[in-house]
C-alpha positions, 0 to 999 in steps of 0.5 A: 500500500505504501508503494501504491500511494507514492505512485499515486501521488507521482501520477495522480497529483492532480486529484487529491481525492484520490490521494487522500482515499489511498492515504486513508487505506493505508492508514486504516491497514496500519491502525488494523496491523497495530501500527497506530502511531504510524496510522495517527500521523496519516490520519491527522493529515487526511482529517487535516486536509479534507476539513481544509477541502472541504469544511467540517461539515462534509461527510469525508472530513467527519468520516476522516474524523471519525477514523482519527478519533477512533485512532486517538482512543486507540492509542489512549489518548482520551482527552484529545479524542473527547476534545475532537469528537465534542467540539467538531464531530458531533456538532458537524454529524448531527447537522450534515448526517443527522442524528440516526446515520450510522457514522453519527451513532459510531461517534456517540459511541466512541464517545463513550468508550472513550469516557469509560476507558479514560483514567481518570474517569469518574461516576460522572463520565459513567453516567454520560456513557450510559445515557449516551448508549441508551440513545445509541441503542435506541436509534440503532434498534429503531434503524438497523433492527434488533438483530443488527451486528452493530445494534447488538455491539451497542446493546453489549456496550450498554450492558458494560457500561451499566455493570460499571457504573454499579460498582462505581 
């Protein structure tokens, strides 16, 4: 993929969308291989470029921001991930995609997980996470149905959050 990205940059330097797509594919691959520090650099570049090209509210900027926030959470950079989600991604996703869109729901779910996982997690953070996930589960059931894999994953996270809150 790195060689492909280099070729794309060389031969299609005039088409930034193709370059950003290849860069995102490489970042996704690196992330799945556990090379998250390298992926983070690419996610940051891709998100910054998409925001510069299209603005915060464009679907591709929201998607690249969601990738960036998820990678930040995976690297345990919870405060930065939470700030990105609250300040930029959720307002843009709700406005542009709507509250029931799968990307918006995924951003909410990542926020709930980041709040739960941060080292200084408080009871208020857990309460907020449970509230977020109750809404996400309700929306996923209505939009995708009760047997959809995303609905089931959201239900499992909600159960986990409720158990953690009960012991807090």
